[in-house]
C-alpha positions in Angstrom: 43.3 -1.4 -2.1 43.3 -3.5 1.4 41.0 -3.6 2.8 40.2 -4.0 7.1 38.0 -7.2 8.0 34.2 -6.2 8.2 32.3 -5.6 10.9 31.6 -8.3 13.4 32.0 -10.6 10.2 28.9 -8.9 8.9 29.1 -5.3 7.2 30.9 -3.9 4.1 29.5 -0.4 5.4 27.1 1.5 7.2 25.1 4.7 6.3 22.9 7.0 8.5 19.9 8.1 7.8 17.9 11.3 9.1 17.0 14.9 9.3 20.1 17.6 9.9 20.0 18.2 13.8 18.2 14.3 14.1 21.6 13.8 16.1 23.5 11.8 13.0 26.6 13.3 14.0 26.5 12.9 18.1 25.7 9.1 17.2 28.7 8.6 14.8 31.2 10.7 17.5 30.3 8.1 20.3 31.0 5.4 17.6 34.1 6.8 17.2 34.8 7.2 20.7 33.3 3.9 22.4 33.4 1.2 19.5 35.5 1.8 16.3 38.0 4.8 16.9 39.9 3.8 13.5 36.5 3.8 11.4 36.2 5.9 8.4 33.8 8.3 8.6 31.8 11.2 6.3 29.1 13.4 6.2 27.5 14.0 2.6 26.9 17.7 3.7 30.2 18.3 4.7 31.6 17.3 1.5 29.4 19.1 0.1 29.9 22.4 2.0 33.7 21.6 1.4 33.4 21.4 -2.6 31.3 24.1 -2.9 33.9 26.3 -1.6 35.5 25.6 -5.2 32.2 25.3 -7.3 29.6 28.0 -7.4 26.6 25.9 -8.4 27.2 23.6 -5.7 27.6 26.8 -3.4 24.1 28.4 -4.1 22.5 24.8 -3.8 24.0 24.4 -0.3 23.1 27.4 1.0 19.6 27.5 -0.4 19.1 24.2 1.4 18.6 22.2 -2.1 19.7 18.9 -2.5 21.9 18.2 -5.3 21.1 15.9 -8.6 21.5 12.0 -8.3 24.1 11.3 -10.4 26.5 13.5 -8.1 25.3 12.1 -5.0 25.8 8.6 -6.0 29.5 9.6 -7.6 30.7 11.3 -4.1 29.1 8.1 -1.8 30.5 5.4 -4.1 33.7 7.2 -4.3 34.3 7.4 -0.7 32.5 4.4 -0.2 35.0 2.2 -2.3 38.3 4.1 -1.1 37.1 3.6 2.6 35.9 0.2 3.6 34.2 -0.2 5.7 33.3 2.8 6.8 30.1 5.0 6.9 28.4 7.7 5.3 25.7 10.2 7.0 23.1 11.1 4.7 22.6 9.0 1.7 20.8 7.8 0.5 18.0 10.8 0.4 15.7 10.0 -2.1 14.2 6.4 -4.3 16.2 7.1 -6.9 19.5 7.3 -4.5 18.0 4.2 -2.7 18.0 2.1 -5.6 21.7 3.7 -6.6 22.6 2.2 -3.4 20.9 -1.0 -3.9 22.5 -1.6 -7.3 25.7 -0.5 -5.9 25.5 -3.1 -3.2 24.9 -6.0 -5.4 27.9 -4.9 -7.8 30.2 -5.4 -5.0 28.8 -7.9 -3.4 28.5 -6.0 -0.1 26.1 -6.2 2.9 25.3 -2.7 4.2 24.0 -1.4 8.1 21.5 1.2 7.6 20.8 3.1 10.6 17.7 5.2 10.6 17.2 7.9 13.1 13.8 9.4 13.7 13.6 12.8 15.6 10.7 15.4 15.9 10.9 18.8 14.4 10.5 20.4 17.6 14.0 19.2 19.0 15.4 19.8 15.4 14.7 23.2 15.6 16.5 23.4 19.1 19.2 22.0 18.7 20.1 23.9 14.8 19.5 26.9 16.1 21.6 26.3 19.0 24.4 25.4 16.9 24.0 28.9 14.7 25.2 27.3 11.5 24.5 29.6 8.4 22.2 27.4 6.6 20.0 26.8 9.7 18.0 29.7 9.5 13.8 28.0 9.8 13.3 28.4 5.9 15.8 26.2 4.8 15.0 24.0 8.6 11.3 23.7 7.1 12.5 23.2 3.8 14.7 20.5 4.4 12.0 18.6 6.7 9.4 18.8 4.1 12.0 17.5 1.7 12.7 14.4 4.4 9.2 13.8 5.2 7.9 13.3 1.3 11.3 11.8 0.3 12.1 9.1 3.1 9.7 6.6 2.7 10.2 5.7 -0.2 14.1 5.1 0.1 13.0 2.8 3.5 10.4 1.1 1.4 13.0 -0.5 -1.2 15.8 -0.6 1.4 13.5 -3.2 2.8 12.6 -5.1 -0.3 16.4 -6.3 -0.2 17.0 -7.7 3.5 19.8 -10.1 1.1 21.6 -6.9 1.2 20.8 -4.4 4.3 20.1 -4.9 7.9 17.8 -2.5 9.7 18.3 0.1 12.7 15.5 2.5 13.6 16.3 4.7 16.3 14.7 7.2 18.3 16.5 10.9 18.1 14.9 12.9 20.5 16.4 11.1 23.9 19.8 12.2 25.0 22.3 11.0 22.8 23.6 8.0 25.2 20.7 6.9 25.8 20.4 7.0 21.7 23.5 5.2 21.3 22.2 2.7 24.0 19.7 1.6 21.9 22.0 1.6 19.0 24.3 -0.7 20.7 21.7 -3.3 21.9 20.3 -3.2 18.5 23.5 -4.4 16.7 24.1 -6.8 19.6 20.8 -8.3 18.4 22.6 -8.5 15.1 25.8 -10.4 16.2 26.2 -14.0 15.6 25.0 -16.1 17.8 28.2 -18.5 17.6 29.9 -15.4 19.8 27.9 -16.1 22.6 28.6 -19.6 23.3 32.2 -19.3 23.8 32.7 -15.7 25.6 35.8 -17.3 28.1 38.1 -14.6 26.4 35.8 -12.1 26.2 37.3 -8.7 28.0 35.0 -6.2 29.0 34.4 -4.5 32.3 31.1 -2.5 33.9 32.0 0.9 35.7 30.3 4.1 36.5 32.6 7.0 36.8 32.2 9.5 39.3 30.8 12.4 37.3 28.6 10.0 35.6 24.6 10.5 36.7 22.8 8.2 34.6 23.9 4.6 33.9 24.2 4.8 29.9 27.8 5.3 29.4 28.5 2.7 31.6 26.1 0.6 29.1 28.3 1.7 26.5 31.2 1.1 27.3 30.5 -2.5 28.4 29.0 -3.3 25.2 31.4 -2.1 23.2 34.0 -3.9 25.2 32.5 -7.1 23.8 31.6 -5.5 20.7 35.5 -4.5 20.1 37.3 -8.1 22.0 34.9 -9.7 18.8 36.4 -7.2 16.5 39.8 -7.9 17.0 39.2 -12.1 17.1 38.8 -11.1 13.0 42.2 -9.3 12.7 
């Protein structure tokens, strides 16, 4: 299968971590809207929900907010990642075993992966989830997922941080407005860009402009930074 150029000549893939309701989906929407409109993306939760339509056991686990087995989660991740490179997946890895599987996968395929970790207060998460009115977002399931995340996620990040040869990490505060979170994400990406691109910016085409209906500067910043990143990516094609 032919593959597209690496993201900024650096990353084969992006994994997006954080709790349901923490802003992962909105961040993906902004990445597609502003920066990488043709990026292949998927949510592990959405993949599970689609597969659950034909799998009663998986349906029961999904409705109860219970995590599927590591083997099944890793199988689904590998299948998507190998077919969609570079791409992005939301919700993998979720525990230490899956993190070790991700490390093994990155080594086997000689990949470098950008890990985006979004942290968010439970109060913010509850407000967002109740507002979207999805069947698996009742309070019992929300707290069960939150407790599992608090218990499992530190070990995930501990494993990932031991391998700076395979991963770059961006940590975000998901409590803010989505445009502010996206600005923080882009500025972090910009810090990771190879400095060689900054020495000759004569062919960089990007504009800074605030639109009439905008009440903050962040959308303008986001368009401006993404214009710079897109110019770099075009050089690689």
